[in-house]
LUMFIZA-86467 format. One record per residue (C-alpha): x, y negated, z negated; residue in one letter; residue number from 0. Coordinates in nm, 3 decimals. Example, Ala and Ser with C-alpha at 12.3 -4.5 7.8 and 13.67 -1.06 7.14 Angstrom:
REM LUMFIZA-86467
<X = 1.230&Y = 0.450&Z = -0.780&code = A&pos = 0>;
<X = 1.367&Y = 0.106&Z = -0.714&code = S&pos = 1>;
REM end
This chain:
REM LUMFIZA-86467
<X = -0.294&Y = -15.805&Z = 9.625&code = M&pos = 0>;
<X = -0.519&Y = -15.917&Z = 9.908&code = N&pos = 1>;
<X = -0.474&Y = -16.294&Z = 9.940&code = K&pos = 2>;
<X = -0.740&Y = -16.520&Z = 10.083&code = E&pos = 3>;
<X = -0.565&Y = -16.815&Z = 10.252&code = P&pos = 4>;
<X = -0.789&Y = -17.091&Z = 10.110&code = D&pos = 5>;
<X = -0.830&Y = -16.950&Z = 9.759&code = C&pos = 6>;
<X = -0.662&Y = -17.149&Z = 9.482&code = I&pos = 7>;
<X = -0.651&Y = -16.849&Z = 9.248&code = F&pos = 8>;
<X = -0.489&Y = -16.630&Z = 9.515&code = C&pos = 9>;
<X = -0.227&Y = -16.903&Z = 9.556&code = S&pos = 10>;
<X = -0.170&Y = -16.918&Z = 9.179&code = I&pos = 11>;
<X = -0.132&Y = -16.539&Z = 9.160&code = I&pos = 12>;
<X = 0.114&Y = -16.548&Z = 9.452&code = A&pos = 13>;
<X = 0.320&Y = -16.814&Z = 9.273&code = G&pos = 14>;
<X = 0.255&Y = -17.076&Z = 9.541&code = D&pos = 15>;
<X = 0.086&Y = -17.302&Z = 9.284&code = I&pos = 16>;
<X = 0.246&Y = -17.329&Z = 8.937&code = P&pos = 17>;
<X = 0.057&Y = -17.215&Z = 8.630&code = S&pos = 18>;
<X = 0.125&Y = -17.151&Z = 8.263&code = T&pos = 19>;
<X = 0.107&Y = -16.776&Z = 8.208&code = E&pos = 20>;
<X = -0.051&Y = -16.641&Z = 7.892&code = V&pos = 21>;
<X = -0.058&Y = -16.271&Z = 7.985&code = A&pos = 22>;
<X = -0.024&Y = -16.054&Z = 8.292&code = T&pos = 23>;
<X = -0.068&Y = -15.693&Z = 8.393&code = S&pos = 24>;
<X = -0.050&Y = -15.488&Z = 8.709&code = E&pos = 25>;
<X = -0.413&Y = -15.575&Z = 8.780&code = H&pos = 26>;
<X = -0.484&Y = -15.920&Z = 8.638&code = A&pos = 27>;
<X = -0.332&Y = -16.256&Z = 8.547&code = Y&pos = 28>;
<X = -0.421&Y = -16.494&Z = 8.261&code = A&pos = 29>;
<X = -0.315&Y = -16.859&Z = 8.260&code = F&pos = 30>;
<X = -0.401&Y = -17.189&Z = 8.091&code = R&pos = 31>;
<X = -0.681&Y = -17.395&Z = 8.244&code = D&pos = 32>;
<X = -0.562&Y = -17.738&Z = 8.363&code = L&pos = 33>;
<X = -0.885&Y = -17.899&Z = 8.240&code = H&pos = 34>;
<X = -0.957&Y = -17.723&Z = 7.910&code = P&pos = 35>;
<X = -1.310&Y = -17.713&Z = 7.773&code = A&pos = 36>;
<X = -1.182&Y = -17.599&Z = 7.430&code = A&pos = 37>;
<X = -0.851&Y = -17.614&Z = 7.240&code = P&pos = 38>;
<X = -0.772&Y = -17.272&Z = 7.386&code = S&pos = 39>;
<X = -0.896&Y = -17.228&Z = 7.743&code = H&pos = 40>;
<X = -0.749&Y = -16.940&Z = 7.942&code = I&pos = 41>;
<X = -0.853&Y = -16.833&Z = 8.291&code = V&pos = 42>;
<X = -0.830&Y = -16.460&Z = 8.367&code = V&pos = 43>;
<X = -0.841&Y = -16.338&Z = 8.728&code = V&pos = 44>;
<X = -0.799&Y = -16.005&Z = 8.900&code = P&pos = 45>;
<X = -0.495&Y = -16.000&Z = 9.127&code = K&pos = 46>;
<X = -0.711&Y = -15.865&Z = 9.411&code = R&pos = 47>;
<X = -0.953&Y = -16.116&Z = 9.558&code = H&pos = 48>;
<X = -1.320&Y = -16.055&Z = 9.482&code = H&pos = 49>;
<X = -1.565&Y = -16.343&Z = 9.527&code = P&pos = 50>;
<X = -1.771&Y = -16.292&Z = 9.210&code = N&pos = 51>;
<X = -1.834&Y = -16.058&Z = 8.918&code = V&pos = 52>;
<X = -2.133&Y = -15.896&Z = 9.090&code = N&pos = 53>;
<X = -1.920&Y = -15.788&Z = 9.386&code = E&pos = 54>;
<X = -1.629&Y = -15.686&Z = 9.161&code = L&pos = 55>;
<X = -1.844&Y = -15.472&Z = 8.932&code = S&pos = 56>;
<X = -2.003&Y = -15.289&Z = 9.228&code = H&pos = 57>;
<X = -1.690&Y = -15.232&Z = 9.435&code = T&pos = 58>;
<X = -1.427&Y = -15.184&Z = 9.163&code = D&pos = 59>;
<X = -1.571&Y = -15.127&Z = 8.814&code = P&pos = 60>;
<X = -1.236&Y = -14.998&Z = 8.689&code = E&pos = 61>;
<X = -1.072&Y = -15.330&Z = 8.780&code = L&pos = 62>;
<X = -1.348&Y = -15.509&Z = 8.588&code = T&pos = 63>;
<X = -1.234&Y = -15.322&Z = 8.277&code = G&pos = 64>;
<X = -0.870&Y = -15.416&Z = 8.339&code = H&pos = 65>;
<X = -0.960&Y = -15.785&Z = 8.366&code = V&pos = 66>;
<X = -1.164&Y = -15.780&Z = 8.044&code = V&pos = 67>;
<X = -0.882&Y = -15.595&Z = 7.865&code = A&pos = 68>;
<X = -0.635&Y = -15.864&Z = 7.972&code = L&pos = 69>;
<X = -0.877&Y = -16.132&Z = 7.851&code = A&pos = 70>;
<X = -0.876&Y = -15.968&Z = 7.507&code = A&pos = 71>;
<X = -0.494&Y = -15.947&Z = 7.512&code = E&pos = 72>;
<X = -0.469&Y = -16.316&Z = 7.607&code = A&pos = 73>;
<X = -0.709&Y = -16.414&Z = 7.327&code = A&pos = 74>;
<X = -0.501&Y = -16.218&Z = 7.079&code = T&pos = 75>;
<X = -0.177&Y = -16.377&Z = 7.204&code = K&pos = 76>;
<X = -0.337&Y = -16.719&Z = 7.159&code = D&pos = 77>;
<X = -0.434&Y = -16.640&Z = 6.798&code = G&pos = 78>;
<X = -0.810&Y = -16.637&Z = 6.855&code = L&pos = 79>;
<X = -0.888&Y = -16.305&Z = 6.685&code = D&pos = 80>;
<X = -0.944&Y = -16.440&Z = 6.333&code = A&pos = 81>;
<X = -1.219&Y = -16.688&Z = 6.417&code = D&pos = 82>;
<X = -1.353&Y = -16.548&Z = 6.744&code = G&pos = 83>;
<X = -1.362&Y = -16.643&Z = 7.107&code = W&pos = 84>;
<X = -1.599&Y = -16.658&Z = 7.402&code = R&pos = 85>;
<X = -1.564&Y = -16.478&Z = 7.736&code = L&pos = 86>;
<X = -1.757&Y = -16.649&Z = 8.014&code = L&pos = 87>;
<X = -1.793&Y = -16.606&Z = 8.388&code = T&pos = 88>;
<X = -2.009&Y = -16.789&Z = 8.640&code = N&pos = 89>;
<X = -2.156&Y = -16.614&Z = 8.942&code = T&pos = 90>;
<X = -2.310&Y = -16.824&Z = 9.216&code = G&pos = 91>;
<X = -2.399&Y = -17.187&Z = 9.269&code = E&pos = 92>;
<X = -2.674&Y = -17.209&Z = 9.007&code = H&pos = 93>;
<X = -2.437&Y = -17.077&Z = 8.741&code = A&pos = 94>;
<X = -2.172&Y = -17.332&Z = 8.833&code = G&pos = 95>;
<X = -1.918&Y = -17.109&Z = 9.009&code = Q&pos = 96>;
<X = -1.680&Y = -17.347&Z = 9.187&code = T&pos = 97>;
<X = -1.400&Y = -17.109&Z = 9.293&code = V&pos = 98>;
<X = -1.505&Y = -16.808&Z = 9.498&code = Q&pos = 99>;
<X = -1.259&Y = -16.570&Z = 9.328&code = H&pos = 100>;
<X = -1.407&Y = -16.398&Z = 9.025&code = V&pos = 101>;
<X = -1.261&Y = -16.540&Z = 8.705&code = H&pos = 102>;
<X = -1.331&Y = -16.529&Z = 8.337&code = F&pos = 103>;
<X = -1.283&Y = -16.811&Z = 8.088&code = H&pos = 104>;
<X = -1.150&Y = -16.729&Z = 7.740&code = V&pos = 105>;
<X = -1.257&Y = -17.015&Z = 7.513&code = L&pos = 106>;
<X = -1.173&Y = -17.065&Z = 7.147&code = G&pos = 107>;
<X = -0.975&Y = -17.252&Z = 6.890&code = G&pos = 108>;
<X = -1.277&Y = -17.430&Z = 6.743&code = E&pos = 109>;
<X = -1.642&Y = -17.359&Z = 6.664&code = R&pos = 110>;
<X = -1.810&Y = -17.341&Z = 7.005&code = L&pos = 111>;
<X = -2.155&Y = -17.482&Z = 7.062&code = G&pos = 112>;
<X = -2.447&Y = -17.321&Z = 7.243&code = P&pos = 113>;
<X = -2.408&Y = -17.241&Z = 7.609&code = L&pos = 114>;
<X = -2.699&Y = -17.459&Z = 7.721&code = N&pos = 115>;
<X = -2.910&Y = -17.732&Z = 7.575&code = A&pos = 116>;
<X = -3.255&Y = -17.615&Z = 7.465&code = P&pos = 117>;
<X = -3.515&Y = -17.606&Z = 7.742&code = R&pos = 118>;
<X = -3.825&Y = -17.822&Z = 7.710&code = N&pos = 119>;
REM end
């Protein structure tokens, strides 16, 4: 793992900040979001620091697959398979990315609404 000193997700992966693990693999880590946006809200991060999904997919597409596979495993462990779940990532300021370590949100446990309000 390459750890960025000011990255909260790197600190979580390193065990410096506590988290509630849902699933883990050699390549990625899934844990409960502290401020859930749905009854089930899991954050999935690669163990190696990459700032966003664009950079990750270009420099390490195989790792991208590992992260998505762990997201599916975490959703299954949380019992989301029967009714479905959403996988979401934000890339860049306009998308709302607030932590510069690529991460995916697994959301489920209730009927989810649309991603954005209709545009006028």
